[in-house]
LOPALUM-548974 format. One line per field, with one value per residue (C-alpha): residue number from 1; x, y, z. Coordinates in steps of 0.5 Angstrom, whole numbers, plus 500, padded with zeros to 3 digits. Layout:
<rs>
tormar NUM|...
c1 X|...
c2 Y|...
c3 Z|...
</rs>
This chain:
<rs>
tormar 1|2|3|4|5|6|7|8|9|10|11|12|13|14|15|16|17|18|19|20|21|22|23|24|25|26|27|28|29|30|31|32|33|34|35|36|37|38|39|40|41|42|43|44|45|46|47|48|49|50|51|52|53|54|55|56|57|58|59|60|61|62|63|64|65|66|67|68|69|70|71|72|73|74|75|76|77|78|79|80|81|82|83|84|85|86|87|88|89|90|91|92|93|94|95|96|97|98|99|100|101|102|103|104|105|106|107|108|109|110|111|112|113|114|115|116|117|118|119|120|121|122|123|124|125|126|127|128|129|130|131|132|133|134|135|136|137|138|139|140|141|142|143|144|145|146|147|148|149|150|151|152|153|154|155|156|157|158|159|160|161|162|163|164|165|166|167|168|169|170|171|172|173|174|175|176|177|178|179|180|181|182|183|184|185|186|187|188|189|190|191|192|193|194|195|196|197|198|199|200|201|202|203|204|205|206|207|208|209|210|211|212|213|214|215|216|217|218|219|220|221|222|223|224|225|226|227|228|229|230|231|232|233|234|235|236|237|238|239|240|241|242|243|244|245|246|247|248|249|250|251|252|253|254|255|256|257|258|259|260|261|262|263|264|265|266|267|268|269|270|271|272|273|274|275|276|277|278|279|280|281|282|283|284|285|286|287|288|289|290|291|292|293|294|295|296|297|298|299|300|301|302|303|304|305|306|307|308|309|310|311|312|313|314|315|316|317|318|319|320|321|322|323|324|325|326|327|328|329|330|331|332|333|334|335|336|337|338|339|340|341|342|343|344|345|346|347|348|349|350|351|352|353|354|355|356|357|358|359|360|361|362|363|364|365|366|367|368|369|370|371|372|373|374|375|376|377|378|379|380|381|382|383|384|385|386|387|388|389|390|391|392|393|394|395|396|397|398|399|400|401|402|403|404|405|406|407|408|409|410|411|412|413|414|415|416|417|418|419|420|421|422|423|424|425|426|427|428|429|430|431|432|433|434|435|436|437|438|439|440|441|442|443|444|445|446|447|448|449|450|451|452|453|454|455|456|457|458|459|460|461|462|463|464|465|466|467|468|469|470|471|472|473|474|475|476|477|478|479|480|481|482|483|484|485|486|487|488|489|490|491|492|493|494|495|496|497|498|499|500|501|502|503|504|505|506|507|508|509|510|511|512|513|514|515|516|517|518|519|520|521|522|523|524|525|526|527|528|529|530|531|532|533|534|535|536|537|538|539|540|541|542|543|544|545|546|547|548|549|550|551|552|553|554|555|556|557|558|559|560|561|562|563|564|565|566|567|568|569|570|571|572|573|574|575|576|577|578|579|580|581|582|583|584|585|586|587|588|589|590|591|592|593|594|595|596|597|598|599|600|601|602|603|604|605|606|607|608|609|610|611|612|613|614|615|616|617|618|619|620|621|622|623|624|625|626|627|628|629|630|631|632|633|634|635|636|637|638|639|640|641|642|643|644|645|646|647|648|649|650|651|652|653|654|655|656|657|658|659|660|661|662|663|664|665|666|667|668|669|670|671|672|673|674|675|676|677|678|679|680|681|682|683|684|685|686|687|688|689|690|691|692|693|694|695|696|697|698|699|700|701|702|703|704|705|706|707|708|709|710|711|712|713|714|715|716|717|718|719|720|721|722|723|724|725|726|727|728|729|730|731|732|733|734|735|736|737|738|739|740|741|742|743|744|745|746|747|748|749|750|751|752|753|754|755|756|757|758|759|760|761|762|763|764|765|766|767|768|769|770|771|772|773|774|775|776|777|778|779|780|781|782|783|784|785|786|787|788|789|790|791|792|793|794|795|796|797|798|799|800|801|802|803|804|805|806|807|808|809|810|811|812|813|814|815|816|817|818|819|820|821|822|823|824|825|826|827|828|829|830|831|832|833|834|835|836|837|838|839|840|841|842|843|844|845|846|847|848|849|850|851|852|853|854|855|856|857|858|859|860|861|862|863|864|865|866|867|868|869|870|871|872|873|874|875|876|877|878|879|880|881|882
c1 534|529|531|530|531|532|531|533|531|537|535|530|533|539|535|531|538|541|534|534|541|540|540|547|550|556|558|558|564|570|578|577|571|566|559|558|550|547|552|552|544|544|550|544|539|543|545|537|534|539|538|531|531|537|537|540|540|541|540|540|537|538|536|540|539|533|530|526|521|516|519|519|511|511|516|514|514|518|518|518|522|528|535|539|543|550|552|548|550|557|555|552|559|561|554|556|563|560|555|562|565|559|558|552|551|548|545|542|539|538|531|528|527|530|522|522|529|525|518|522|526|520|516|522|522|516|515|522|519|523|520|521|522|523|526|524|522|516|510|508|512|506|503|508|506|504|503|511|513|513|514|517|517|520|516|522|529|532|530|523|519|511|511|506|503|496|492|495|493|487|486|489|486|481|484|488|496|494|488|493|495|488|488|494|491|485|488|495|501|503|510|512|508|503|496|490|482|481|478|479|482|484|477|474|478|477|470|470|475|470|465|468|474|479|480|477|471|470|470|466|460|461|455|450|453|448|450|455|461|465|462|464|471|472|470|474|480|480|487|490|487|490|496|497|496|502|506|504|505|512|515|515|518|524|530|535|541|542|538|536|543|547|544|547|549|555|557|561|569|571|577|574|569|574|578|571|569|576|576|569|571|565|568|562|561|568|567|561|566|570|576|580|580|573|576|576|582|585|588|586|589|587|590|586|584|586|586|594|593|587|592|593|585|588|590|583|582|577|573|572|568|565|561|557|556|549|547|540|535|532|537|533|534|540|547|553|558|564|566|570|573|578|579|585|586|587|582|581|577|574|570|570|565|567|572|567|566|573|574|578|573|567|569|570|564|560|565|561|567|569|565|562|561|557|552|545|546|539|541|547|545|540|545|550|544|543|550|550|553|552|553|554|556|554|557|555|550|551|544|541|545|544|537|536|540|535|529|528|535|535|538|540|546|552|556|550|549|556|556|550|555|560|564|567|571|566|562|555|554|550|557|561|556|551|543|537|538|546|547|552|558|565|569|575|577|581|575|570|576|577|570|569|575|572|565|569|573|567|564|570|571|564|563|566|562|556|556|558|552|548|550|549|542|540|539|544|539|534|540|543|536|531|533|539|535|529|534|536|528|526|532|529|522|524|529|523|518|511|507|503|498|499|493|488|490|490|483|481|484|479|474|475|476|469|467|471|468|460|462|464|458|454|458|457|450|450|454|449|456|463|469|476|474|481|482|480|480|474|471|470|467|462|461|460|458|454|451|451|453|455|463|466|474|477|485|489|487|480|475|478|476|479|476|474|470|467|465|461|458|456|449|448|448|449|455|459|458|460|466|469|468|471|477|478|478|482|487|486|487|493|497|495|493|498|503|504|504|510|513|513|520|520|525|520|513|513|514|520|518|523|521|524|527|529|524|518|519|516|519|514|516|514|514|516|517|511|508|505|502|498|493|486|481|475|472|471|475|481|480|479|487|488|486|492|497|497|502|508|507|500|497|500|496|496|496|494|495|494|494|487|487|494|495|489|492|499|495|492|499|502|497|496|488|484|478|481|485|479|475|481|483|475|475|470|470|473|469|462|465|467|461|457|462|461|454|453|449|447|449|452|445|444|450|448|452|453|454|459|463|462|466|471|473|474|478|482|482|485|491|493|491|485|481|474|474|478|473|467|469|471|464|459|457|458|464|461|458|466|468|463|465|473|471|467|472|477|473|472|479|483|489|489|489|494|499|497|499|505|508|507|511|517|518|518|523|528|526|524|519|521|517|517|524|528|526|527|523|526|521|524|518|516|517|516|512|508|501|501|507|508|500|503|509|505|500|506|509|502|502|509|510|504|505|512|511|506|512|516|512|511|518|519|514|517|524|521|516|522|526|520|519|525|526|519|522|516|516|512|515|513|512|510|508|502|503|499|499|503|502|505|505|505|503|496|498|502|496|493|500|500|494|497|504|504|498|502|508|505|501|508|512|512|509|504|499|493|493|495|490|491|486|488|485|487|485|487|489|490|484|481|485|481
c2 279|282|283|291|291|299|299|306|308|310|314|318|320|322|327|329|331|334|338|340|343|345|353|352|348|353|352|345|344|340|342|338|341|336|338|335|337|331|326|331|331|323|322|327|322|316|319|320|314|309|313|313|305|302|297|290|289|295|295|301|300|304|304|300|304|308|301|297|292|297|301|294|295|303|306|313|310|316|320|328|328|333|331|329|335|334|336|330|325|326|325|318|314|318|316|309|310|313|307|302|306|306|298|298|293|296|293|295|290|290|291|293|299|300|300|292|290|293|290|284|284|287|281|276|280|280|272|272|275|282|289|293|301|303|310|314|320|316|315|310|305|306|300|296|297|292|290|289|294|302|306|313|318|324|331|336|336|329|328|330|324|322|314|310|304|301|305|311|310|308|314|318|316|311|305|299|299|294|299|304|300|300|308|309|304|309|315|314|317|324|324|317|319|314|315|312|313|320|325|320|323|321|323|319|314|313|313|307|303|304|302|296|294|294|295|289|290|296|292|286|291|296|294|296|303|308|311|317|320|317|310|311|313|307|303|306|306|299|297|304|302|295|297|303|298|293|299|302|295|294|287|282|277|280|275|279|275|278|275|277|273|278|285|285|292|292|300|304|303|309|310|309|313|319|319|319|326|328|328|331|337|334|337|337|329|329|331|327|321|323|321|327|333|336|343|344|342|349|352|359|365|370|376|376|384|387|395|393|392|396|401|395|397|403|399|398|404|402|396|390|384|384|379|380|374|373|366|366|368|374|380|384|380|376|376|378|373|376|380|379|384|385|385|381|375|379|377|380|377|378|376|383|387|393|394|396|402|404|410|406|401|405|410|404|401|408|410|412|411|404|399|394|386|382|377|380|387|388|384|387|394|393|389|394|399|395|397|404|404|407|402|405|403|397|394|387|382|376|373|378|377|369|370|374|369|363|364|357|357|361|358|363|359|362|355|352|358|358|350|352|356|351|354|348|351|353|348|351|353|347|343|348|351|344|344|345|345|344|349|354|358|354|356|354|360|357|353|359|365|359|360|367|368|363|367|373|369|365|373|375|369|369|377|377|370|372|379|377|372|378|382|377|376|383|384|388|394|390|389|396|400|396|390|393|400|396|393|400|401|395|396|403|400|394|399|403|398|400|401|396|397|391|393|394|386|384|386|383|377|376|377|372|367|368|368|361|358|361|357|351|350|350|345|340|342|340|334|331|331|334|332|335|340|341|333|331|324|326|330|326|321|326|329|322|317|320|325|321|328|325|323|328|326|321|321|315|316|317|323|329|335|340|347|345|339|343|349|344|341|347|348|341|342|348|345|345|353|353|349|353|359|356|355|361|366|360|362|369|368|364|367|374|376|372|371|379|380|376|380|387|390|392|398|401|398|396|390|390|385|382|382|376|379|373|368|368|366|371|377|379|380|376|378|373|375|377|376|383|381|376|379|376|382|377|376|382|379|378|385|388|386|392|397|395|398|405|412|412|419|423|427|422|418|412|413|407|407|401|399|398|391|392|384|386|392|389|384|388|392|385|382|389|387|392|390|389|396|400|398|401|406|409|408|402|397|392|386|389|390|383|381|385|382|374|375|379|384|391|396|395|395|389|386|383|383|375|376|381|376|371|375|378|370|368|375|373|366|368|371|364|360|357|351|350|345|350|356|351|350|357|360|353|352|346|345|345|352|354|352|357|363|361|361|366|370|368|370|377|378|375|378|375|368|369|371|365|361|365|365|357|356|361|358|351|354|358|354|361|366|374|380|387|388|382|378|371|364|357|352|346|342|346|340|335|328|328|332|334|337|340|343|347|349|352|356|358|361|365|367|369|375|378|377|378|385|387|386|390|396|396|396|401|405|404|406|413|414|414|418|423|424|426|431|433|434|430|427|421|414|408|403|396|393|389|386|392|397|402|404|410|414|422|428|430|436|432|427|433|433|424|424|428|426|418|416|421|417|410|412|414|409|405|407|402|402|402|408|405|407|409|409|412|412|414|414|414|406|401|399|406|407|403
c3 517|513|506|504|496|493|486|482|475|473|467|470|476|473|468|474|478|471|471|478|478|471|472|476|470|469|477|477|473|476|474|467|465|466|468|474|476|475|478|484|485|483|489|493|492|493|500|502|499|503|509|509|506|510|504|504|497|491|484|479|472|466|459|453|448|444|441|445|443|444|438|434|436|435|431|434|441|445|438|439|445|445|443|450|451|451|458|461|456|458|466|465|464|471|475|473|476|482|483|482|488|492|491|488|482|476|469|462|457|450|447|454|458|466|467|465|469|476|474|473|480|484|482|484|490|492|491|496|502|500|502|496|495|487|486|479|477|472|475|470|474|480|477|480|488|491|499|499|494|494|489|491|486|486|486|487|486|487|495|496|494|494|496|492|496|493|498|496|488|491|495|489|483|486|482|483|481|475|473|471|465|463|464|460|454|454|454|451|453|450|454|451|444|443|442|446|444|441|446|452|458|465|468|463|463|470|470|465|469|475|472|467|471|465|458|456|460|457|450|453|455|449|445|451|452|450|443|444|441|446|444|437|439|443|437|432|436|439|436|439|446|445|443|448|453|451|451|457|461|464|463|470|466|462|460|465|467|474|480|487|489|486|489|496|498|504|503|499|498|502|499|492|493|496|490|485|490|489|482|481|486|491|497|501|500|501|508|510|509|514|511|512|517|519|517|509|506|504|510|512|515|520|525|532|532|538|540|539|532|530|526|521|519|515|509|507|502|498|500|506|508|514|518|525|528|531|534|533|528|530|530|533|540|538|542|539|538|534|528|522|517|512|505|500|504|510|515|523|527|535|540|543|541|545|539|535|538|537|532|527|526|527|522|517|518|517|511|505|500|503|499|504|501|507|507|509|509|513|518|519|519|524|528|528|529|536|538|537|530|522|516|510|502|501|495|494|499|497|500|496|489|490|491|485|481|483|488|488|492|498|504|510|511|508|508|504|500|498|496|492|488|488|493|498|502|508|513|514|521|523|522|526|531|532|531|536|543|542|538|541|539|540|546|541|539|533|530|531|528|522|521|521|516|512|511|509|504|501|500|497|493|490|489|481|479|482|479|472|472|475|469|464|466|466|473|475|475|479|484|485|484|487|492|495|496|499|504|507|507|510|516|517|518|522|527|528|530|531|538|541|546|551|555|549|547|555|555|548|550|556|552|547|553|555|548|547|553|551|545|548|552|546|542|548|548|541|542|547|551|553|549|546|541|538|537|530|532|537|533|527|532|534|527|523|528|533|529|523|518|511|510|505|506|510|512|514|520|521|518|515|520|515|514|507|510|515|511|507|512|515|512|515|522|527|531|525|525|532|531|525|530|536|531|528|535|538|533|533|541|541|535|535|543|546|540|539|547|548|541|544|546|554|552|547|548|540|536|531|525|521|513|509|503|500|502|496|489|487|490|495|502|508|516|522|529|529|522|521|514|517|521|519|516|515|522|526|532|527|525|532|533|529|535|539|534|535|534|538|540|542|537|532|527|523|515|510|502|498|491|489|484|482|480|475|472|471|468|463|462|460|456|452|453|450|453|460|459|457|464|468|464|463|472|471|477|474|477|475|467|467|469|464|459|461|463|457|462|458|464|471|474|472|476|483|488|487|479|481|487|481|476|482|483|476|475|480|478|472|475|479|473|476|473|472|478|482|480|481|488|490|488|489|481|477|473|467|469|471|464|460|465|464|456|456|460|454|448|451|453|448|449|457|453|448|454|458|452|450|457|458|451|453|460|457|452|456|463|467|466|468|472|468|472|470|476|474|477|474|473|473|472|466|462|467|464|471|469|476|476|469|470|476|473|468|473|476|469|468|475|477|472|475|482|482|477|483|488|484|484|491|493|487|491|498|496|492|498|503|499|498|506|507|502|504|511|514|522|518|518|514|519|515|509|508|501|497|503|506|513|516|523|523|526|526|522|517|515|509|507|506|503|497|497|498|493|488|490|489|483|479|482|475|468|466|460|465|471|478|483|491|496|503|510|516|524|531|531|525|525|524|518|514
</rs>
């Protein structure tokens, strides 16, 4: 049997697990008051990796202490690190206890790090013909990759990993795994707190290594290098570089007292592991062991609701929990499987949907005085509306509240979500109903009714805890004044739907088919023969082997023919531009013509999208079934799709209003930058104003369209924390020019630069950032050791308050807009939200009223330090309303 060794960097993965669930620290506490989030996350990683690797042998290595041979070499090695949180330290002995129950060896060695134990065992395993997987959160271990050893580095939470092989290291960095040590020698390591050569970063180090092979090679050839500051630094810091390389080198011959013969993995001791899970209160892991009943241990009582006992619902005078079971995600068309209602442990369940029409239930659901506690109020409102029922007075929406508490955890499964909040008495729908094609509502009433009763119990149990957390986060107004009213507005918009002219779509489809056929023939002529245009492999052969176009990027399976590659090649050969056009039109045809035709409801000739209110981490809305926010507008063929969206009545028109440059206005408000604010206050074109500043131009007339385009890219790039490389790629300039643009921008708008510094520091200190409405986004990677993870978290910290605040503003505008239409007694209906744009339909006679009303409501949604600006258009179709 082939030997498969799994080696785990215990401290690194445990620390990763701790911070992955750090925002839920108070939820992961067992009955004895022990914090358990790191233990829980570590267990999740073990399950995941054991399943993926199927190891025959295992070991988890730990650091033995803070002093090692490296600290003897350099006192400040790993100095300056924040003190280990007590909540983390208290869990480490229990992680080792977990490993004992799992039957997994663990080991530590005085004066050495876990890396050295792993490096030594991995070398022994290589020599013995084992296949080895190393799991770590530390990219330093990627130096250990060989043809037989893969290093799996955690990239998100503890389960998602990036697998490093020698080929992956080469593809990613352009060097071999052993050269990673030389790179560290040249650059030093800020996370481990040892210096390398002054002003030599990763880019310079990689360039040197590609030329000279190693640190030794650099210094052997240093006399021949031309005079430069870099050469001076290399000479001055020779000793630092040599020491840094030693510090970075993982030992492959540590004096360990454990060998491969000690590492066989035969699986857990189920009884011991079950006892451990009980001690930790890990109900979900207990379930997976199958050591007890499939149902949660806590029994659940319920009453089957019938016509005969409907009167018992009179007991609910102040509040009820309610759940409407619809088996499929699209609640506009899903069947109805049953419902549950009750309060304070008195649960009533039924499959009989006709009971909802009985006055005792119908009036209770419609009551404005009895508070309702639910999971996903929008889904519930739309579902009941399909049954001709009203639903009012929602107090607690578990889905919405959970989303606001942490936008990173937004499962739409009540069982999963309850578990995230430490409530373990509810299985997931997948557990009860199955998944994929086998998913079905159980025929057994006991199983199905118990599950629905548990859903109500979970909603009731989590309400006080989560509302308290919401209050502590100062997010109660965000919930009550924005997200909950927003759900009502979205429900009304979804139920209204928007009419789509199927005959127009069909006509467009025919034209697109003809156009695709023409482009196809042109491509075949240019290639010299027919081939499958949709096959990346065949396309790669045509372009790079037969036509000899320059290869820009390779994939594991051949040549890359991704859009960014083809766009760079387009000037080289007409065939490439035609392929790009073919792809674009083909996408429009399949996704928007055929997709929309399939989505039209036969009853009203409308499409009823679903707005996902709890998906994005910034608070922006997403649209699915169908996605009406993503209809392409850059291509005329894409814009034409909007011609099929028409008013639902004769003599009505489509009216559209959108915020002008709202994210840049929010940026001006948040940063308090005087120069940025002045441009908006004076009504200047912000891109022209920026162009004049960063290119030092005297007047707007000097700003050419190309210069304005570049300034626009800088403006929006800054919002997204763009790098000089990213900007150079966007607008086709050198990185040096891009850096000059960004530097000039920050010089002209110093408030923006200060904001970016401050917001990243704030994120590091508190672990999250907020929008103007206190919408939070947690950033677990903000203090990550890995440069890429940390950089992404920093960019996210800069952007989220801006993009999220813009999302807050349009939500506030929508809520106020819905009320304004009602107060004005208008027939006009809000139909769609497409990011910064609102789309209405209205009688032609109401258009002059909307031209004044809509901008006035949107302009005044929130008071910023700069004015908001709204532009409006109208016409007979959505296409014309632009």
